[in-house]
N, CA, C and O atoms as CSV, one atom per row, in Angstrom:
chain,resi,resn,atom,element,x,y,z
A,1,MET,N,N,-62.355,352.172,56.589
A,1,MET,CA,C,-60.956,351.736,56.934
A,1,MET,C,C,-60.726,350.545,56.275
A,1,MET,O,O,-61.593,349.749,55.914
A,2,ALA,N,N,-59.131,350.414,56.078
A,2,ALA,CA,C,-58.756,349.291,55.180
A,2,ALA,C,C,-58.327,347.857,56.181
A,2,ALA,O,O,-57.876,347.661,57.310
A,3,LEU,N,N,-58.739,347.101,55.096
A,3,LEU,CA,C,-58.603,345.399,55.998
A,3,LEU,C,C,-57.402,345.314,56.396
A,3,LEU,O,O,-56.485,345.563,55.614
A,4,ILE,N,N,-57.188,344.979,57.578
A,4,ILE,CA,C,-56.021,344.621,57.809
A,4,ILE,C,C,-55.643,342.981,57.650
A,4,ILE,O,O,-56.259,342.024,58.120
A,5,THR,N,N,-54.679,342.986,57.001
A,5,THR,CA,C,-54.361,341.140,56.756
A,5,THR,C,C,-53.730,340.521,57.570
A,5,THR,O,O,-53.871,339.303,57.453
A,6,ASN,N,N,-52.830,340.967,58.670
A,6,ASN,CA,C,-51.809,340.535,59.445
A,6,ASN,C,C,-51.796,341.101,60.421
A,6,ASN,O,O,-51.955,342.320,60.365
A,7,PHE,N,N,-51.573,340.355,61.911
A,7,PHE,CA,C,-51.706,340.906,63.089
A,7,PHE,C,C,-50.699,341.649,62.661
A,7,PHE,O,O,-51.301,342.681,62.364
A,8,GLU,N,N,-49.681,341.825,62.443
A,8,GLU,CA,C,-47.967,343.104,62.744
A,8,GLU,C,C,-48.750,344.296,62.217
A,8,GLU,O,O,-48.254,345.393,62.474
A,9,GLU,N,N,-49.846,344.277,61.548
A,9,GLU,CA,C,-50.511,345.635,60.960
A,9,GLU,C,C,-51.465,346.378,62.572
A,9,GLU,O,O,-52.069,347.442,62.703
A,10,LEU,N,N,-51.314,345.707,63.150
A,10,LEU,CA,C,-52.166,345.912,64.240
A,10,LEU,C,C,-51.751,347.049,65.848
A,10,LEU,O,O,-51.321,346.565,66.895
A,11,GLU,N,N,-51.944,348.128,65.696
A,11,GLU,CA,C,-51.602,349.029,66.483
A,11,GLU,C,C,-51.107,348.186,68.080
A,11,GLU,O,O,-49.990,348.080,68.585
A,12,CYS,N,N,-52.284,347.751,68.492
A,12,CYS,CA,C,-51.989,347.226,69.799
A,12,CYS,C,C,-50.888,346.342,69.863
A,12,CYS,O,O,-49.971,346.445,70.678
A,13,TRP,N,N,-51.018,345.256,68.775
A,13,TRP,CA,C,-49.810,344.237,68.744
A,13,TRP,C,C,-48.435,345.426,68.828
A,13,TRP,O,O,-47.362,345.281,69.413
A,14,LYS,N,N,-48.770,346.232,68.280
A,14,LYS,CA,C,-47.071,347.056,68.034
A,14,LYS,C,C,-46.682,347.406,69.563
A,14,LYS,O,O,-45.731,347.205,70.318
A,15,SER,N,N,-48.136,348.137,69.607
A,15,SER,CA,C,-47.338,348.767,71.114
A,15,SER,C,C,-47.448,347.374,72.157
A,15,SER,O,O,-46.669,347.590,73.085
A,16,ALA,N,N,-47.826,346.624,72.261
A,16,ALA,CA,C,-47.687,345.325,73.065
A,16,ALA,C,C,-45.829,344.745,73.063
A,16,ALA,O,O,-45.107,344.418,74.005
A,17,ARG,N,N,-45.544,344.825,71.492
A,17,ARG,CA,C,-44.537,344.469,70.862
A,17,ARG,C,C,-43.230,345.415,72.135
A,17,ARG,O,O,-42.443,345.037,73.003
A,18,SER,N,N,-43.612,346.629,71.603
A,18,SER,CA,C,-42.747,347.375,72.213
A,18,SER,C,C,-42.334,347.359,74.017
A,18,SER,O,O,-41.273,347.361,74.642
A,19,ILE,N,N,-43.749,347.343,74.386
A,19,ILE,CA,C,-43.520,346.968,75.989
A,19,ILE,C,C,-42.804,345.439,76.351
A,19,ILE,O,O,-42.152,345.118,77.344
A,20,CYS,N,N,-43.078,344.867,75.496
A,20,CYS,CA,C,-42.357,343.108,75.824
A,20,CYS,C,C,-40.805,343.773,75.768
A,20,CYS,O,O,-40.182,343.646,76.822
A,21,ASN,N,N,-40.303,344.269,74.981
A,21,ASN,CA,C,-39.191,344.278,74.407
A,21,ASN,C,C,-38.350,345.311,75.821
A,21,ASN,O,O,-37.217,345.115,76.262
A,22,VAL,N,N,-39.165,346.197,76.190
A,22,VAL,CA,C,-38.927,347.158,77.472
A,22,VAL,C,C,-38.599,346.241,78.188
A,22,VAL,O,O,-37.399,346.008,78.333
A,23,MET,N,N,-39.955,345.159,79.091
A,23,MET,CA,C,-39.796,344.805,80.003
A,23,MET,C,C,-38.582,343.946,80.198
A,23,MET,O,O,-37.849,343.929,81.187
A,24,LEU,N,N,-38.459,343.050,78.815
A,24,LEU,CA,C,-37.415,341.889,79.148
A,24,LEU,C,C,-35.548,342.663,79.062
A,24,LEU,O,O,-34.474,342.201,79.448
A,25,GLU,N,N,-35.846,343.755,78.491
A,25,GLU,CA,C,-34.489,345.085,78.695
A,25,GLU,C,C,-34.518,345.585,80.455
A,25,GLU,O,O,-33.545,346.032,81.061
A,26,VAL,N,N,-35.613,345.408,80.907
A,26,VAL,CA,C,-35.655,345.868,82.332
A,26,VAL,C,C,-35.150,344.957,83.348
A,26,VAL,O,O,-34.490,345.201,84.358
A,27,THR,N,N,-35.714,343.553,82.749
A,27,THR,CA,C,-35.698,342.048,83.403
A,27,THR,C,C,-34.366,341.594,83.421
A,27,THR,O,O,-34.013,340.775,84.269
A,28,SER,N,N,-33.397,342.146,82.370
A,28,SER,CA,C,-32.409,341.919,81.784
A,28,SER,C,C,-30.792,342.322,82.530
A,28,SER,O,O,-29.636,341.958,82.312
A,29,ARG,N,N,-31.467,343.280,83.515
A,29,ARG,CA,C,-30.371,344.159,84.370
A,29,ARG,C,C,-30.120,343.183,85.722
A,29,ARG,O,O,-30.845,342.306,86.191
A,30,SER,N,N,-29.155,343.549,86.045
A,30,SER,CA,C,-28.156,342.218,87.265
A,30,SER,C,C,-28.889,342.603,88.404
A,30,SER,O,O,-28.705,341.707,89.228
A,31,GLU,N,N,-29.520,343.347,88.815
A,31,GLU,CA,C,-30.719,342.948,89.908
A,31,GLU,C,C,-31.730,342.483,89.671
A,31,GLU,O,O,-32.611,342.704,90.502
A,32,PHE,N,N,-32.067,341.689,88.535
A,32,PHE,CA,C,-32.686,340.718,88.607
A,32,PHE,C,C,-32.209,338.874,88.175
A,32,PHE,O,O,-32.790,337.893,87.710
A,33,HIS,N,N,-30.500,339.295,88.784
A,33,HIS,CA,C,-30.182,338.064,88.309
A,33,HIS,C,C,-30.714,336.481,89.465
A,33,HIS,O,O,-30.696,335.283,89.182
A,34,TYR,N,N,-31.183,337.276,90.917
A,34,TYR,CA,C,-31.464,335.931,91.696
A,34,TYR,C,C,-32.905,335.982,92.046
A,34,TYR,O,O,-33.347,335.435,93.056
A,35,ALA,N,N,-33.888,336.876,90.908
A,35,ALA,CA,C,-35.195,337.199,91.318
A,35,ALA,C,C,-35.793,336.499,90.118
A,35,ALA,O,O,-36.758,337.039,89.577
A,36,PHE,N,N,-35.291,335.265,89.605
A,36,PHE,CA,C,-35.797,334.321,88.792
A,36,PHE,C,C,-37.279,334.211,88.567
A,36,PHE,O,O,-37.735,334.329,87.430
A,37,ARG,N,N,-38.194,333.948,89.810
A,37,ARG,CA,C,-39.460,334.144,89.677
A,37,ARG,C,C,-40.197,335.301,88.905
A,37,ARG,O,O,-40.819,335.283,87.842
A,38,LEU,N,N,-39.924,336.299,89.780
A,38,LEU,CA,C,-40.252,337.559,89.312
A,38,LEU,C,C,-40.092,338.033,88.162
A,38,LEU,O,O,-40.914,338.741,87.581
A,39,LYS,N,N,-38.709,337.582,87.614
A,39,LYS,CA,C,-38.056,337.966,85.924
A,39,LYS,C,C,-39.296,336.551,85.036
A,39,LYS,O,O,-39.860,336.747,83.959
A,40,ASP,N,N,-39.376,335.701,85.582
A,40,ASP,CA,C,-40.171,334.904,84.728
A,40,ASP,C,C,-41.755,335.072,84.667
A,40,ASP,O,O,-42.611,334.639,83.896
A,41,GLN,N,N,-41.784,335.801,85.684
A,41,GLN,CA,C,-43.885,336.524,85.739
A,41,GLN,C,C,-43.896,337.648,84.555
A,41,GLN,O,O,-44.859,337.878,83.824
A,42,ILE,N,N,-42.639,338.295,84.516
A,42,ILE,CA,C,-42.956,339.599,84.251
A,42,ILE,C,C,-42.732,339.460,82.950
A,42,ILE,O,O,-43.439,340.086,82.161
A,43,ALA,N,N,-41.599,338.526,82.443
A,43,ALA,CA,C,-41.453,337.766,81.078
A,43,ALA,C,C,-42.865,337.408,80.562
A,43,ALA,O,O,-43.275,338.028,79.580
A,44,GLY,N,N,-43.522,336.616,81.041
A,44,GLY,CA,C,-45.216,335.741,80.710
A,44,GLY,C,C,-45.238,336.792,80.371
A,44,GLY,O,O,-44.724,337.144,79.309
A,45,ALA,N,N,-45.999,337.795,81.391
A,45,ALA,CA,C,-47.264,338.591,81.477
A,45,ALA,C,C,-46.803,339.397,80.222
A,45,ALA,O,O,-47.791,339.610,79.520
A,46,ALA,N,N,-45.459,340.020,79.583
A,46,ALA,CA,C,-45.473,341.079,78.477
A,46,ALA,C,C,-46.104,340.164,77.343
A,46,ALA,O,O,-47.173,340.379,76.771
A,47,ILE,N,N,-45.024,338.843,77.077
A,47,ILE,CA,C,-45.233,338.339,76.470
A,47,ILE,C,C,-46.520,337.847,76.139
A,47,ILE,O,O,-46.872,338.102,74.987
A,48,SER,N,N,-47.236,337.274,76.771
A,48,SER,CA,C,-48.804,336.778,76.836
A,48,SER,C,C,-49.575,338.080,75.817
A,48,SER,O,O,-50.059,337.947,74.693
A,49,VAL,N,N,-49.481,339.320,76.659
A,49,VAL,CA,C,-50.188,340.480,76.083
A,49,VAL,C,C,-49.929,340.429,74.491
A,49,VAL,O,O,-50.869,340.341,73.701
A,50,MET,N,N,-48.453,340.497,74.044
A,50,MET,CA,C,-48.446,340.189,72.634
A,50,MET,C,C,-48.735,339.314,71.704
A,50,MET,O,O,-49.038,339.727,70.585
A,51,ASN,N,N,-48.695,337.825,72.002
A,51,ASN,CA,C,-48.822,336.712,71.754
A,51,ASN,C,C,-51.041,336.435,71.924
A,51,ASN,O,O,-51.843,335.821,71.220
A,52,ASN,N,N,-51.140,336.990,72.775
A,52,ASN,CA,C,-52.750,337.124,72.544
A,52,ASN,C,C,-53.954,337.515,71.369
A,52,ASN,O,O,-55.072,337.168,70.990
A,53,ILE,N,N,-52.679,338.666,71.045
A,53,ILE,CA,C,-52.946,339.568,70.288
A,53,ILE,C,C,-53.144,338.583,68.586
A,53,ILE,O,O,-54.002,338.309,67.747
A,54,ALA,N,N,-52.096,338.425,68.806
A,54,ALA,CA,C,-51.410,337.822,67.516
A,54,ALA,C,C,-52.381,336.776,67.216
A,54,ALA,O,O,-53.022,336.718,66.166
A,55,GLU,N,N,-52.493,335.626,68.569
A,55,GLU,CA,C,-52.868,334.298,68.543
A,55,GLU,C,C,-54.711,334.613,67.922
A,55,GLU,O,O,-55.098,333.947,66.962
A,56,GLY,N,N,-55.492,335.449,68.456
A,56,GLY,CA,C,-56.771,335.956,68.546
A,56,GLY,C,C,-56.883,336.250,67.314
A,56,GLY,O,O,-58.035,336.186,66.883
A,57,PHE,N,N,-55.778,336.667,66.318
A,57,PHE,CA,C,-56.154,337.895,65.270
A,57,PHE,C,C,-56.221,336.804,64.177
A,57,PHE,O,O,-57.135,337.029,63.383
A,58,THR,N,N,-55.418,335.534,63.876
A,58,THR,CA,C,-55.617,333.968,63.877
A,58,THR,C,C,-56.831,333.026,63.474
A,58,THR,O,O,-56.880,332.346,62.449
A,59,ARG,N,N,-57.614,333.092,64.272
A,59,ARG,CA,C,-59.130,332.902,64.923
A,59,ARG,C,C,-59.827,332.663,64.065
A,59,ARG,O,O,-59.372,332.865,62.939
A,60,LYS,N,N,-61.084,332.187,64.173
A,60,LYS,CA,C,-61.966,331.886,62.960
A,60,LYS,C,C,-63.296,332.822,63.026
A,60,LYS,O,O,-64.161,333.202,62.236
A,61,SER,N,N,-63.010,332.968,64.280
A,61,SER,CA,C,-64.163,334.689,64.497
A,61,SER,C,C,-64.200,335.560,65.003
A,61,SER,O,O,-63.284,335.528,65.825
A,62,ASP,N,N,-64.968,336.861,65.104
A,62,ASP,CA,C,-64.646,337.698,66.299
A,62,ASP,C,C,-64.483,337.482,67.245
A,62,ASP,O,O,-63.673,338.078,67.955
A,63,LYS,N,N,-65.522,336.122,67.757
A,63,LYS,CA,C,-65.844,335.975,69.037
A,63,LYS,C,C,-64.637,335.574,69.470
A,63,LYS,O,O,-64.151,336.293,70.344
A,64,GLU,N,N,-63.966,334.591,69.105
A,64,GLU,CA,C,-62.156,333.919,69.207
A,64,GLU,C,C,-61.370,334.894,69.674
A,64,GLU,O,O,-60.732,334.947,70.725
A,65,PHE,N,N,-61.483,335.745,68.702
A,65,PHE,CA,C,-60.719,337.053,68.495
A,65,PHE,C,C,-60.761,337.886,70.114
A,65,PHE,O,O,-59.768,338.153,70.792
A,66,MET,N,N,-62.333,338.209,70.496
A,66,MET,CA,C,-62.439,339.129,71.737
A,66,MET,C,C,-61.872,338.159,72.748
A,66,MET,O,O,-60.886,338.498,73.402
A,67,ARG,N,N,-62.417,337.001,72.916
A,67,ARG,CA,C,-61.845,336.204,73.886
A,67,ARG,C,C,-60.022,336.342,74.441
A,67,ARG,O,O,-59.573,336.467,75.581
A,68,PHE,N,N,-59.190,336.241,72.890
A,68,PHE,CA,C,-58.430,336.237,73.175
A,68,PHE,C,C,-58.235,337.931,73.703
A,68,PHE,O,O,-57.591,338.149,74.729
A,69,LEU,N,N,-58.682,338.772,73.122
A,69,LEU,CA,C,-58.211,340.177,73.566
A,69,LEU,C,C,-58.154,339.780,75.341
A,69,LEU,O,O,-57.171,339.742,76.081
A,70,ASP,N,N,-59.269,339.577,75.577
A,70,ASP,CA,C,-59.650,339.991,77.249
A,70,ASP,C,C,-58.755,338.976,77.860
A,70,ASP,O,O,-58.550,339.109,79.066
A,71,ILE,N,N,-58.000,337.662,77.043
A,71,ILE,CA,C,-56.627,337.354,78.023
A,71,ILE,C,C,-55.719,338.735,77.852
A,71,ILE,O,O,-55.228,339.138,78.906
A,72,ALA,N,N,-55.479,339.390,76.847
A,72,ALA,CA,C,-54.164,340.482,76.931
A,72,ALA,C,C,-54.646,341.458,77.498
A,72,ALA,O,O,-53.748,342.262,77.751
A,73,LEU,N,N,-55.639,341.802,77.833
A,73,LEU,CA,C,-56.240,342.901,78.737
A,73,LEU,C,C,-55.897,341.819,80.383
A,73,LEU,O,O,-55.371,342.453,81.298
A,74,ALA,N,N,-56.153,340.556,80.607
A,74,ALA,CA,C,-55.929,340.154,81.515
A,74,ALA,C,C,-54.242,340.272,82.337
A,74,ALA,O,O,-53.871,340.619,83.458
A,75,SER,N,N,-53.554,339.784,81.100
A,75,SER,CA,C,-52.149,339.941,81.439
A,75,SER,C,C,-51.182,341.608,81.396
A,75,SER,O,O,-50.112,341.957,81.893
A,76,ALA,N,N,-52.087,342.220,80.644
A,76,ALA,CA,C,-51.593,343.628,80.517
A,76,ALA,C,C,-51.765,344.089,82.055
A,76,ALA,O,O,-50.882,344.772,82.574
A,77,SER,N,N,-53.139,343.629,82.913
A,77,SER,CA,C,-53.240,344.228,83.960
A,77,SER,C,C,-52.148,343.613,85.484
A,77,SER,O,O,-51.734,344.195,86.487
A,78,GLU,N,N,-52.019,342.261,84.994
A,78,GLU,CA,C,-50.833,341.423,85.624
A,78,GLU,C,C,-49.529,342.201,85.403
A,78,GLU,O,O,-48.948,342.389,86.472
A,79,LEU,N,N,-49.048,342.587,84.594
A,79,LEU,CA,C,-47.968,343.258,83.783
A,79,LEU,C,C,-47.993,344.723,84.538
A,79,LEU,O,O,-46.925,345.100,85.022
A,80,LYS,N,N,-48.948,345.421,84.643
A,80,LYS,CA,C,-49.151,346.791,85.233
A,80,LYS,C,C,-48.933,346.851,86.875
A,80,LYS,O,O,-48.200,347.594,87.528
A,81,SER,N,N,-49.803,345.837,87.295
A,81,SER,CA,C,-49.580,345.153,88.958
A,81,SER,C,C,-47.736,345.058,89.186
A,81,SER,O,O,-47.016,345.763,89.894
A,82,MET,N,N,-47.448,344.126,88.456
A,82,MET,CA,C,-45.881,343.920,88.917
A,82,MET,C,C,-44.987,345.066,88.805
A,82,MET,O,O,-44.005,345.254,89.523
A,83,THR,N,N,-45.437,345.913,87.742
A,83,THR,CA,C,-44.762,347.109,87.434
A,83,THR,C,C,-44.469,348.157,89.073
A,83,THR,O,O,-43.535,348.594,89.745
A,84,TYR,N,N,-45.797,348.135,89.057
A,84,TYR,CA,C,-45.509,348.853,91.026
A,84,TYR,C,C,-44.937,348.062,91.874
A,84,TYR,O,O,-44.303,348.600,92.782
A,85,LEU,N,N,-44.999,346.596,91.817
A,85,LEU,CA,C,-43.869,345.828,92.747
A,85,LEU,C,C,-42.332,346.495,92.058
A,85,LEU,O,O,-41.562,346.940,92.909
A,86,LEU,N,N,-41.915,346.572,90.740
A,86,LEU,CA,C,-40.536,346.984,90.915
A,86,LEU,C,C,-40.198,348.220,91.270
A,86,LEU,O,O,-39.032,348.524,91.521
A,87,LEU,N,N,-41.542,349.348,91.345
A,87,LEU,CA,C,-41.010,350.855,91.600
A,87,LEU,C,C,-40.888,350.164,93.259
A,87,LEU,O,O,-39.723,349.973,93.609
A,88,ASP,N,N,-41.984,349.778,94.301
A,88,ASP,CA,C,-42.098,349.736,95.428
A,88,ASP,C,C,-40.596,349.145,95.817
A,88,ASP,O,O,-40.020,349.891,96.609
A,89,ARG,N,N,-39.793,347.905,95.414
A,89,ARG,CA,C,-38.745,347.285,95.192
A,89,ARG,C,C,-37.378,348.534,95.081
A,89,ARG,O,O,-36.333,348.701,95.711
A,90,GLY,N,N,-37.889,349.072,94.211
A,90,GLY,CA,C,-36.426,350.049,94.130
A,90,GLY,C,C,-35.669,349.422,93.070
A,90,GLY,O,O,-34.467,349.653,92.930
A,91,LEU,N,N,-36.588,348.311,91.999
A,91,LEU,CA,C,-35.743,347.913,90.622
A,91,LEU,C,C,-36.014,348.717,89.404
A,91,LEU,O,O,-35.411,348.487,88.356
A,92,ILE,N,N,-37.134,349.892,89.541
A,92,ILE,CA,C,-36.860,350.892,88.453
A,92,ILE,C,C,-36.926,352.173,89.254
A,92,ILE,O,O,-37.240,352.530,90.389
A,93,LYS,N,N,-36.467,352.711,88.089
A,93,LYS,CA,C,-36.942,354.563,89.029
A,93,LYS,C,C,-38.320,354.547,88.623
A,93,LYS,O,O,-39.105,353.727,88.147
A,94,LYS,N,N,-38.334,355.996,89.057
A,94,LYS,CA,C,-39.894,356.427,89.192
A,94,LYS,C,C,-40.011,357.276,87.322
A,94,LYS,O,O,-41.104,357.457,86.786
A,95,HIS,N,N,-39.130,357.530,86.879
A,95,HIS,CA,C,-39.546,357.759,85.827
A,95,HIS,C,C,-39.709,356.835,84.780
A,95,HIS,O,O,-40.302,357.014,83.716
A,96,GLU,N,N,-38.881,355.400,85.353
A,96,GLU,CA,C,-38.982,354.342,83.871
A,96,GLU,C,C,-40.417,353.710,84.447
A,96,GLU,O,O,-41.048,353.035,83.634
A,97,PHE,N,N,-40.949,353.864,85.703
A,97,PHE,CA,C,-42.284,353.207,86.260
A,97,PHE,C,C,-42.997,354.489,85.195
A,97,PHE,O,O,-43.571,353.975,84.235
A,98,ASP,N,N,-43.025,355.211,85.200
A,98,ASP,CA,C,-44.149,356.437,84.680
A,98,ASP,C,C,-44.463,355.758,83.014
A,98,ASP,O,O,-45.505,355.437,82.441
A,99,SER,N,N,-42.614,355.730,82.501
A,99,SER,CA,C,-42.790,355.480,81.051
A,99,SER,C,C,-43.752,354.133,80.875
A,99,SER,O,O,-44.493,353.884,79.924
A,100,ILE,N,N,-43.551,353.431,81.929
A,100,ILE,CA,C,-43.862,351.602,81.489
A,100,ILE,C,C,-45.370,351.859,81.737
A,100,ILE,O,O,-46.015,351.427,80.782
A,101,ILE,N,N,-46.020,352.322,82.533
A,101,ILE,CA,C,-46.984,352.446,83.397
A,101,ILE,C,C,-47.892,353.026,82.142
A,101,ILE,O,O,-48.819,352.304,81.777
A,102,LYS,N,N,-47.662,354.442,81.370
A,102,LYS,CA,C,-48.058,355.258,80.370
A,102,LYS,C,C,-48.443,354.133,79.405
A,102,LYS,O,O,-49.659,353.978,79.297
A,103,SER,N,N,-47.670,353.314,78.679
A,103,SER,CA,C,-47.717,352.379,78.081
A,103,SER,C,C,-48.545,351.635,77.851
A,103,SER,O,O,-49.238,351.490,76.844
A,104,ILE,N,N,-48.510,350.994,79.009
A,104,ILE,CA,C,-49.356,349.840,79.179
A,104,ILE,C,C,-50.852,350.397,78.887
A,104,ILE,O,O,-51.668,349.929,78.094
A,105,ASP,N,N,-51.006,351.618,79.815
A,105,ASP,CA,C,-52.188,352.142,79.881
A,105,ASP,C,C,-52.949,352.752,78.307
A,105,ASP,O,O,-54.131,352.955,78.030
A,106,GLN,N,N,-51.527,352.940,77.386
A,106,GLN,CA,C,-52.048,353.247,76.505
A,106,GLN,C,C,-52.401,352.156,75.337
A,106,GLN,O,O,-53.056,352.298,74.305
A,107,ASN,N,N,-51.615,350.821,75.967
A,107,ASN,CA,C,-52.016,349.655,75.018
A,107,ASN,C,C,-53.042,348.945,75.761
A,107,ASN,O,O,-53.165,347.789,75.354
A,108,VAL,N,N,-53.924,349.297,76.845
A,108,VAL,CA,C,-54.923,348.689,77.331
A,108,VAL,C,C,-55.969,349.439,76.339
A,108,VAL,O,O,-56.795,348.836,75.655
A,109,ALA,N,N,-55.803,350.862,76.367
A,109,ALA,CA,C,-56.788,351.601,75.080
A,109,ALA,C,C,-56.607,351.270,73.900
A,109,ALA,O,O,-57.010,352.071,73.057
A,110,LEU,N,N,-56.226,350.533,73.624
A,110,LEU,CA,C,-55.873,350.123,71.858
A,110,LEU,C,C,-56.465,348.658,71.694
A,110,LEU,O,O,-56.725,348.250,70.562
A,111,ILE,N,N,-56.630,348.056,72.538
A,111,ILE,CA,C,-56.794,346.879,72.933
A,111,ILE,C,C,-58.331,347.207,73.023
A,111,ILE,O,O,-59.025,346.695,72.145
A,112,ARG,N,N,-58.968,348.006,73.983
A,112,ARG,CA,C,-60.186,348.120,74.111
A,112,ARG,C,C,-60.933,348.271,73.247
A,112,ARG,O,O,-61.892,347.599,72.869
A,113,GLY,N,N,-60.304,349.592,72.749
A,113,GLY,CA,C,-61.118,350.089,71.070
A,113,GLY,C,C,-61.142,349.044,70.065
A,113,GLY,O,O,-62.115,349.011,69.312
A,114,LEU,N,N,-60.109,348.081,69.925
A,114,LEU,CA,C,-60.246,347.257,69.298
A,114,LEU,C,C,-61.573,346.366,69.615
A,114,LEU,O,O,-62.337,346.101,68.688
A,115,LEU,N,N,-61.832,345.917,70.913
A,115,LEU,CA,C,-62.707,345.111,71.445
A,115,LEU,C,C,-64.237,345.531,71.230
A,115,LEU,O,O,-65.226,344.874,70.902
A,116,LYS,N,N,-63.999,347.216,71.620
A,116,LYS,CA,C,-65.236,347.814,70.879
A,116,LYS,C,C,-65.639,347.530,69.376
A,116,LYS,O,O,-66.738,347.130,68.991
A,117,TYR,N,N,-64.848,347.735,68.825
A,117,TYR,CA,C,-65.209,347.874,66.873
A,117,TYR,C,C,-65.907,346.039,66.964
A,117,TYR,O,O,-66.946,345.533,66.540
A,118,LEU,N,N,-65.030,345.639,67.529
A,118,LEU,CA,C,-65.459,343.958,67.194
A,118,LEU,C,C,-66.896,343.874,67.440
A,118,LEU,O,O,-67.753,343.585,66.605
A,119,GLN,N,N,-67.122,344.241,69.038
A,119,GLN,CA,C,-68.752,344.200,69.501
A,119,GLN,C,C,-69.238,344.792,68.440
A,119,GLN,O,O,-70.346,344.282,68.279
A,120,SER,N,N,-69.100,345.381,67.822
A,120,SER,CA,C,-70.072,346.612,66.792
A,120,SER,C,C,-70.321,345.875,65.521
A,120,SER,O,O,-71.278,346.250,64.843
A,121,LYS,N,N,-69.864,345.251,65.260
A,121,LYS,CA,C,-69.917,344.823,63.808
A,121,LYS,C,C,-71.096,343.591,63.486
A,121,LYS,O,O,-71.238,343.157,62.343
């Protein structure tokens, strides 16, 4: 396995970045004009996944990195939960929901895979 030297090389970070951009695009729609709290909560969770992966990578130990990956997983769960709310409230279409949920699930699998690798070291 090649040595990863920066967080931008991590597949889980790349995936989180993509999801973050999708969610920021979704919440920039006019339907969210008056849903400030929901918009902020979604943006915060999406950004948290991405940033906790990056921040954890720069920590001094695998143990600290794993702690930040756990936080990223929790934020991904929060984001997934809110995606259900978006569908329930008619703020996204079913095909968008399916795509977002699939992306979040794939991201969670990548983070869990990295956690498993770090635990086995």
